[in-house]
C-alpha positions in Angstrom: -41.4 24.4 5.6 -41.8 27.9 4.6 -44.8 29.5 6.1 -47.4 31.4 3.9 -45.8 34.6 5.1 -42.4 33.7 3.7 -44.0 32.8 0.4 -45.6 36.2 0.3 -42.4 37.7 1.2 -40.8 35.7 -1.8 -43.1 36.7 -4.2 -43.0 40.5 -3.1 -39.1 40.6 -2.2 -37.5 38.2 -4.7 -36.1 36.1 -2.2 -36.3 33.7 1.3 -33.7 33.2 3.7 -33.9 29.4 5.0 -31.5 29.6 8.1 -29.6 26.5 9.0 -30.6 24.6 6.1 -27.5 22.2 6.1 -26.0 20.8 9.1 -22.8 22.2 10.1 -21.4 19.0 9.8 -21.9 19.1 6.2 -20.9 22.2 5.4 -17.0 21.7 7.4 -17.0 18.8 4.8 -17.6 21.1 2.1 -14.8 23.6 3.1 -12.5 20.6 3.5 -13.2 19.7 0.0 -12.9 23.3 -1.7 -9.6 24.0 0.1 -7.8 20.6 -0.9 -9.1 22.1 -4.7 -7.2 25.3 -4.1 -4.4 23.6 -2.5 -3.8 22.2 -6.0 -3.7 25.7 -7.4 -1.1 26.5 -4.8 -4.0 28.3 -2.3 -2.8 27.1 1.3 -5.9 27.3 4.0 -3.7 28.5 6.4 -1.0 30.3 4.2 -2.5 34.0 3.9 0.6 34.5 1.8 -0.8 32.7 -1.0 -4.2 34.5 -1.0 -3.2 36.5 -4.0 -6.2 37.1 -6.2 -9.7 38.5 -4.7 -11.6 35.9 -6.6 -11.1 32.2 -7.6 -13.9 30.6 -9.0 -14.0 26.6 -8.6 -16.7 24.0 -10.2 -18.7 22.6 -7.8 -17.3 19.3 -6.6 -19.9 16.1 -7.1 -20.3 13.5 -4.5 -19.9 13.6 -1.1 -21.0 16.5 1.4 -22.1 18.1 -1.6 -25.0 15.9 -2.3 -26.0 16.1 1.2 -26.0 19.8 0.9 -28.0 20.0 -2.4 -30.3 17.2 -1.3 -30.9 18.9 2.1 -34.7 18.3 3.2 -35.2 22.1 4.0 -34.3 22.8 0.7 -35.9 20.4 -1.3 -39.2 21.1 0.7 -39.1 25.3 -0.1 -38.3 23.8 -3.6 -41.7 22.1 -3.6 -43.3 25.1 -2.5 -42.2 27.3 -4.6 -42.1 25.6 -7.8 -44.6 22.9 -7.3 -44.1 19.1 -6.4 -42.8 17.2 -9.4 -41.9 20.2 -11.7 -38.0 20.6 -11.0 -35.0 18.7 -11.5 -33.9 17.0 -8.2 -30.0 17.1 -8.8 -27.9 14.8 -6.5 -25.9 17.6 -5.5 -25.3 21.4 -5.7 -23.9 22.5 -9.1 -22.7 25.2 -10.4 -19.7 27.5 -9.5 -18.2 28.4 -6.1 -16.5 32.2 -6.2 -13.8 31.7 -3.4 -13.5 35.3 -2.3 -10.5 36.2 -0.4 -9.5 39.4 1.9 -8.6 42.1 -0.7 -8.9 45.7 -1.9 -8.4 44.6 -5.6 -11.6 45.3 -7.9 -12.6 41.3 -8.9 -14.1 42.5 -11.9 -17.4 41.0 -11.6 -19.2 43.2 -9.1 -21.7 44.7 -11.6 -25.5 44.1 -11.1 -27.2 41.4 -13.3 -29.6 38.6 -13.4 -28.0 34.6 -14.1 -28.9 33.1 -17.5 -30.3 30.0 -17.7 -29.7 28.4 -21.4 -27.2 28.5 -24.0 -27.9 31.4 -26.4 -26.3 32.1 -30.0 -23.3 34.0 -28.8 -22.3 31.1 -26.7 -23.2 33.2 -23.1 -26.0 32.1 -21.2 -29.5 33.7 -22.1 -33.1 34.3 -19.9 -36.3 34.5 -21.5 -39.4 35.9 -19.8 -40.9 32.2 -19.3 -37.3 31.6 -17.5 -36.5 28.6 -19.4 -34.9 25.8 -17.7 -34.2 27.6 -14.3 -36.6 27.7 -11.8 -34.6 29.1 -9.1 -31.4 30.9 -8.1 -29.7 29.5 -4.8 -27.3 31.2 -2.8 -25.6 28.6 -0.2 -23.5 30.1 2.3 -20.6 27.4 2.6 -18.7 29.6 5.3 -19.9 32.9 7.8 -20.5 35.9 5.3 -20.6 39.1 7.2 -20.9 42.9 6.0 -17.2 42.6 5.8 -16.8 39.7 3.8 -17.9 40.6 0.6 -21.4 39.6 0.8 -24.1 38.9 -2.3 -25.7 41.9 -2.8 -29.4 41.5 -3.6 -31.9 44.5 -4.9 -35.1 43.7 -3.1 -38.0 43.4 -5.6 -36.1 43.6 -8.5 -37.5 40.5 -9.6 -40.7 42.7 -10.3 -38.7 45.1 -13.0 -37.5 42.0 -15.1 -40.2 40.3 -16.8 -41.2 43.3 -18.7 -38.2 44.0 -20.2 -37.5 40.3 -21.2 -41.1 39.9 -22.4 -40.3 42.9 -24.9 -37.3 40.7 -26.4 -39.7 37.7 -27.2 -39.2 33.9 -26.5 -35.9 34.3 -27.8 -34.5 36.6 -24.7 -31.7 38.2 -24.1 -28.2 37.3 -22.9 -27.9 37.8 -19.0 -25.5 40.7 -19.7 -28.0 42.8 -21.6 -30.6 42.8 -19.0 -29.5 45.1 -16.5 -29.2 47.9 -19.1 -32.1 47.6 -20.3 -34.0 47.9 -16.4 -35.7 51.1 -15.3 -33.3 53.5 -13.0 -35.9 53.0 -10.6 -34.5 49.6 -9.9 -30.9 50.8 -9.2 -32.7 52.7 -6.1 -34.2 50.0 -4.7 -33.2 48.8 -1.0 -30.4 46.9 -1.3 -30.1 43.3 0.8 -27.1 41.8 2.1 -26.9 37.9 2.1 -25.2 37.6 5.3 -25.6 34.5 7.4 -23.8 31.7 9.0 -22.5 28.7 7.1 -25.2 26.6 6.0 -27.7 29.4 5.7 -29.3 29.5 2.2 -31.1 32.5 -0.1 -33.6 31.1 -2.1 -34.3 33.5 -5.0 -36.1 34.1 -7.7 -34.9 33.7 -11.1 -35.3 37.3 -12.1 -33.6 38.6 -9.0 -30.8 41.3 -9.5 -28.0 40.9 -7.6 -24.2 41.4 -7.7 -21.1 40.6 -5.9 -19.8 43.2 -3.3 -15.9 44.2 -3.0 -13.8 45.1 -1.3 -13.4 41.9 1.1 -12.3 43.4 4.4 -13.2 40.3 6.3 -10.3 38.0 8.2 -11.4 34.8 6.0 -11.9 33.5 2.6 -15.6 33.6 1.6 -17.5 30.4 -0.2 -21.1 30.8 -1.5 -22.1 28.1 -3.9 -24.9 29.8 -6.7 -27.0 27.2 -8.3 -29.8 27.0 -10.3 -32.8 24.8 -9.8 -33.4 23.4 -13.1 -37.2 23.1 -14.4 -37.8 20.8 -17.6 -40.8 23.2 -18.8 -40.8 26.8 -18.7 -43.6 28.5 -17.1 -46.5 28.8 -19.1 -47.7 32.6 -17.9 -51.4 32.3 -18.1 -53.7 33.9 -15.8 -56.2 32.3 -14.0 -54.1 28.7 -13.8 -52.9 27.2 -10.7 -49.5 28.8 -11.1 -46.5 28.6 -8.4 -45.1 31.5 -6.5 -42.0 31.8 -8.8 -44.9 32.1 -11.9 -47.2 34.7 -10.0 -44.0 36.6 -9.6 -43.4 36.7 -13.1 -47.1 37.5 -14.1 -47.2 40.2 -11.1 -44.2 41.8 -12.8 -45.8 41.8 -16.4 -48.8 43.7 -14.8 -47.0 46.2 -13.1 -46.8 49.7 -14.2 -44.3 52.5 -13.6 -47.2 54.1 -11.5 -47.4 51.2 -9.2 -43.6 51.1 -8.9 -43.7 54.6 -7.4 
């Protein structure tokens, strides 16, 4: 269970790390399945000569250890605390994509600052609006050990508070995920950078508006695997002050009330 301090930091910082959320045997099982998938693409687990690309994106497998990972008690308890019981889709697995990053000096081409989109937009890409239609959380699941040398996800601490005003200006239709970062104030990109490091089985539960990016080069010794599913919500946040609101919604409202003076 998250403590009151954990929830307070989630609202102010935009994320909370749950250490050891997924058992190590489950993580090992997930790794085995992913390496079998990579083998069908000619990438060998122990043959580094086949690690020729900086990143390969896999669709997250269904079933088996991925069900156990996605339904881990520590995660579901945290989702209830951050979103409210009965307000989110209880997916029987992880979902999303898994970028597998290999030791490489090459630019992977996907290391720009962004927030994740949540619904299909008019141009066929993923979009997001201020009520966070269809997405309650972003979850970074470490499926391998990740340290500062092995291309950890970079997080801009507190950046989720800068996003609501940008999205509010776009109205209910929202923006594509690629349109958000260019509209953010310069102060967003001066925020403290945090690296999503840890052991396999650690999970970073993030606000859906948290600005983050891949890092490179990968100078570690092993392939790095992180699942990045969203936690879906059937009803967008109402964003009404004075109602019984969850921590995710509270952070959006805080961002809408924020001013440049308060951020300085």
